[in-house]
C-alpha positions in Angstrom: 89.1 80.7 112.1 89.3 82.8 109.0 91.3 85.4 110.8 93.8 82.8 112.1 94.2 81.2 108.7 94.8 84.6 107.1 97.4 85.5 109.7 99.2 82.2 109.2 99.3 82.7 105.5 100.6 86.2 105.9 103.4 84.9 108.2 104.2 82.1 105.7 104.5 84.7 102.9 107.4 86.3 104.7 109.5 83.2 103.9 109.3 83.9 100.1 111.2 86.5 98.1 109.4 89.4 96.4 107.9 92.8 97.1 106.2 93.1 100.5 103.0 94.7 99.1 102.7 91.9 96.5 103.3 89.2 99.1 100.7 90.7 101.4 98.1 90.9 98.6 98.9 87.4 97.5 98.4 86.1 101.1 95.0 87.8 101.3 94.1 86.5 97.9 95.0 82.9 98.9 93.0 83.2 102.1 90.0 84.5 100.1 90.6 81.7 97.5 90.5 79.0 100.2 87.3 80.4 101.8 85.4 81.0 98.5 86.5 77.7 97.1 84.9 75.8 100.1 81.6 77.7 99.6 81.4 77.2 95.8 80.3 73.6 96.2 76.5 73.2 97.0 75.5 72.2 100.5 75.3 68.6 101.4 72.8 67.2 103.9 74.4 63.8 104.4 77.7 62.4 105.5 78.4 60.9 102.0 77.5 64.2 100.3 79.8 66.1 102.7 82.7 63.8 101.8 82.0 64.1 98.1 81.8 67.9 98.4 85.1 67.9 100.4 86.9 65.9 97.6 85.5 68.2 94.9 86.5 71.3 96.8 90.1 70.1 97.1 90.2 69.1 93.5 88.8 72.5 92.5 91.5 74.2 94.6 94.2 72.1 93.0 92.9 73.0 89.5 92.8 76.7 90.4 96.4 76.6 91.6 97.5 74.8 88.5 95.8 77.3 86.3 97.3 80.2 88.2 100.8 78.8 88.0 100.4 78.4 84.2 98.9 81.9 83.7 100.8 84.2 86.0 104.3 85.3 85.0 105.6 88.0 87.4 106.7 88.1 91.0 105.4 91.5 92.0 108.5 93.4 90.8 106.5 96.1 89.0 105.1 99.3 90.3 101.5 100.3 90.8 99.8 103.5 92.0 98.7 103.8 95.6 95.0 103.6 94.8 95.5 100.5 92.8 97.1 98.8 95.8 94.2 99.8 98.0 91.8 98.2 95.5 93.9 95.0 95.4 93.9 94.7 99.2 90.2 95.5 99.5 89.0 93.0 96.9 89.7 89.8 98.9 88.7 91.4 102.2 85.4 92.6 100.8 84.8 89.2 99.2 85.1 87.4 102.5 83.1 90.0 104.4 80.3 90.0 101.7 80.1 86.2 101.8 79.8 86.2 105.6 77.1 88.8 105.6 75.1 87.0 102.9 75.3 83.6 104.7 72.9 85.0 107.3 70.5 86.3 104.7 67.0 84.9 104.9 66.7 84.5 101.2 69.7 82.2 100.9 68.6 80.3 104.0 65.3 79.6 102.3 67.0 78.7 99.0 70.5 77.3 100.0 71.0 75.8 96.5 71.3 79.3 95.1 74.0 80.4 97.6 77.0 79.0 95.6 76.3 81.5 92.8 77.6 84.4 94.9 81.0 82.8 95.9 81.4 81.6 92.3 81.1 85.2 91.1 83.4 86.6 93.8 85.9 83.8 93.0 85.9 84.7 89.3 86.3 88.4 90.1 89.3 87.8 92.4 91.0 85.5 89.9 90.5 88.0 87.1 91.9 90.9 89.2 94.9 88.8 90.4 95.8 87.7 86.8 95.4 91.2 85.4 97.5 92.7 88.2 100.2 90.1 87.6 100.2 90.8 83.9 100.4 94.6 84.4 103.3 94.3 86.8 105.1 91.8 84.7 104.8 94.1 81.6 106.1 97.0 83.7 109.0 94.9 84.9 109.9 93.8 81.3 109.7 97.4 80.1 112.1 98.5 82.9 114.5 95.8 81.8 114.3 96.9 78.2 114.9 100.6 79.1 117.8 99.6 81.3 119.3 97.5 78.4 118.9 100.5 76.1 120.7 102.7 78.6 123.5 100.2 78.8 123.8 100.2 75.0 124.0 104.0 75.0 126.9 103.8 77.6 128.8 101.2 75.5 128.1 103.1 72.2 129.4 106.3 73.7 132.5 104.5 75.0 133.0 102.9 71.6 132.9 106.3 69.9 135.5 107.7 72.4 137.9 104.8 71.8 137.4 105.1 68.0 138.1 108.8 68.1 141.3 108.2 70.2 142.4 105.5 67.7 141.8 107.8 64.8 143.9 110.5 66.4 146.6 108.0 67.1 146.7 106.8 63.5 146.8 110.4 62.2 149.7 111.1 64.6 151.6 108.0 63.5 151.1 108.9 59.9 152.4 112.5 60.4 155.1 111.6 62.9 157.9 111.3 60.3 157.1 114.6 58.7 157.0 116.3 62.1 160.4 115.0 63.0 161.8 116.3 59.7 160.4 119.7 60.4 162.0 119.7 63.9 165.3 118.7 62.4 165.2 121.6 59.9 164.4 124.1 62.7 167.2 122.7 64.8 169.7 123.0 61.9 168.5 126.6 61.3 169.1 127.6 64.9 165.6 127.9 66.3 165.8 126.1 69.6 162.9 128.0 71.2 160.4 127.1 68.5 161.6 123.5 68.5 161.1 123.2 72.3 157.6 124.6 72.0 156.7 122.1 69.3 158.1 119.3 71.4 155.9 120.3 74.3 152.9 120.3 72.0 153.8 116.8 70.9 154.2 115.6 74.5 150.8 116.9 75.2 149.3 115.0 72.3 151.0 111.8 73.5 149.3 112.1 77.0 145.9 110.3 77.5 142.8 112.3 77.4 142.3 113.9 80.8 138.6 114.3 80.2 137.8 110.7 80.3 137.6 107.8 82.8 140.0 105.1 82.0 140.1 102.4 84.7 140.0 99.4 82.3 136.6 98.4 83.6 134.3 98.7 80.6 131.1 99.1 82.5 132.4 101.8 84.9 134.3 103.7 82.2 131.4 103.8 79.8 128.9 104.9 82.4 131.1 107.5 84.0 132.2 108.9 80.6 128.7 109.3 79.5 127.6 111.1 82.7 130.7 113.3 82.6 129.9 114.4 79.1 126.3 115.1 80.0 127.4 117.1 83.1 129.9 119.1 81.2 127.1 120.5 79.1 125.7 122.1 82.2 129.0 123.3 83.5 129.4 120.6 86.1 132.8 119.1 86.8 133.8 115.7 88.2 136.6 114.6 90.6 137.3 110.8 90.3 139.3 108.6 92.7 139.0 105.1 91.4 140.9 102.0 92.4 139.2 99.0 90.9 140.3 96.0 88.8 139.5 95.8 85.1 137.1 92.9 85.6 134.6 92.2 88.3 131.9 89.5 88.6 129.2 92.1 89.2 125.8 92.1 87.6 126.0 94.8 84.9 122.3 95.7 85.2 122.6 96.1 88.9 125.6 98.4 88.6 123.8 100.5 85.9 120.8 100.9 88.2 122.8 101.9 91.3 125.5 104.0 89.7 123.4 105.5 87.0 120.6 106.7 89.3 123.1 108.0 91.8 124.9 110.1 89.2 121.7 111.3 87.7 120.5 112.6 91.1 123.9 114.2 91.7 123.8 116.0 88.3 120.2 117.1 88.8 121.1 118.5 92.3 124.1 120.4 90.8 121.9 121.9 88.1 119.8 123.5 90.8 122.8 125.5 92.1 122.8 129.1 90.7 125.2 130.8 93.1 129.0 130.8 92.5 129.4 128.9 95.8 129.4 126.0 96.3 131.3 124.7 93.3 129.2 122.5 91.0 131.4 119.5 91.3 130.6 115.8 91.8 133.1 113.6 93.6 133.2 109.9 93.0 135.3 107.5 95.1 135.3 103.8 94.1 137.6 101.2 95.8 137.8 97.5 95.7 139.1 95.6 98.7 138.7 92.0 100.0 136.0 91.1 97.4 134.0 94.2 98.3 133.2 97.2 96.2 133.0 100.6 98.1 131.5 103.5 96.3 130.9 107.1 97.6 129.4 110.0 95.6 129.3 113.5 97.0 127.6 116.5 95.4 126.5 120.0 96.6 122.8 120.9 96.7 120.8 124.1 97.1 117.2 122.9 97.8 115.8 121.7 101.1 115.8 117.9 101.5 112.3 116.7 102.2 111.7 113.5 104.1 108.7 111.3 104.6 107.3 110.0 107.9 109.7 107.0 107.8 112.8 109.1 107.0 112.7 108.3 103.3 113.9 111.2 101.0 111.1 112.7 98.9 111.4 114.5 95.6 111.2 118.2 95.6 109.3 118.2 92.3 105.5 118.5 92.1 104.9 115.0 90.7 106.2 112.8 93.5 105.1 109.6 91.8 107.2 110.2 88.7 110.2 111.5 90.5 112.2 110.3 93.5 112.1 106.7 92.1 115.9 106.7 91.6 116.7 106.3 95.3 114.1 103.7 95.7 115.5 101.6 92.9 119.0 102.1 94.4 117.9 100.9 97.8 115.9 98.0 96.3 118.9 96.8 94.1 121.4 97.0 96.9 119.1 95.1 99.3 118.7 92.4 96.6 122.5 92.1 96.5 122.8 92.0 100.3 124.8 95.2 100.3 124.9 98.2 102.7 123.6 101.7 101.8 124.1 105.0 103.7 122.7 108.4 102.7 123.6 111.6 104.5 123.1 115.3 103.8 124.7 118.1 105.9 126.1 121.6 105.3 124.9 121.6 101.7 126.6 118.4 100.7 124.6 115.3 99.8 126.5 112.0 100.1 125.5 108.5 99.1 127.7 105.5 99.7 127.2 101.8 99.4 129.2 98.6 99.8 128.6 95.4 97.8 130.1 92.2 99.1 131.1 89.0 97.4 132.3 90.8 94.3 135.0 88.5 93.0 137.5 88.9 90.2 137.8 86.3 87.5 140.9 84.1 88.0 142.1 85.0 84.5 142.0 88.7 85.3 145.2 90.7 85.4 146.6 91.4 88.8 147.4 95.0 87.9 144.8 97.5 88.9 144.3 100.9 87.4 144.4 103.7 90.0 142.9 106.9 88.6 142.6 110.1 90.5 141.7 113.0 88.2 139.7 116.2 88.2 137.5 116.6 85.1 
């Protein structure tokens, strides 16, 4: 009977959103909670006593559920070590097994009024572990959100400084423009056409937009790409951009930062591992918007051997696998949460990651003009 109830609770947990590990542990915890709760009440030796115990048991269960709803905060969105998950899954299973074994003990058969002490202790231990695990994962989730917000602020601050620098250059040029024209007029009058043509070419170059920046009009994409381009340039890594996106998109900024930021970080890290002249250390980014869908493809060369796990998941080549390789997991998790599609391939020294996000609409007030940018940085 216990096995059937536990299986039904596990199946019922599949209907709810959340991490699979956390849903599985929560299902086992609920099964253990139901079983322990029924054994906490002392034995009754009459029909009336049995009914009273049954009512108290259900009231106690209702109270425990109410307390858990008020105390717990998270939904299992944090990360825990593998040994911690093993402990969480073993705790309710061992509690049920221990109680079944002790129910046949001769001591408790002789003194049945002492038996409720054991399930009470096991119930308290399971509740404490569940609440502590929930608090730990909730704290990790909040920390990840704060770190992501700080990263977004860095992107925006970098974009602000770039725009401010461009505006200052523009103001300086406007201030000196009249004097420059006067100088060109003097050179023309003195018969120096070659020098005048050379200065005109220099002025035309100053009027052109900065080729070393992304300028699609979309603040989130521009700020993130410009920040990554600047970081990559310090390591001698170039970018090739082909972007066709509208200035405004109804896309979660945090989700885009997680997906695009982690993908670019992995691409830059892979290029840093290339020490030979060939292949070229260049990252290619294609981004297109069509029919309320955002298509993104990032390609980069790599020199190391791609390691995969038993289920085909890509593993980090670094020694500490728990600290590294999380980027692709976060990308996959975020895209799945948005009901998008993800494809990862690696062949002939080229690593490619591409994804599609559906239902990405443009605000009705957004401009109908899109900025097409195709540039090699």
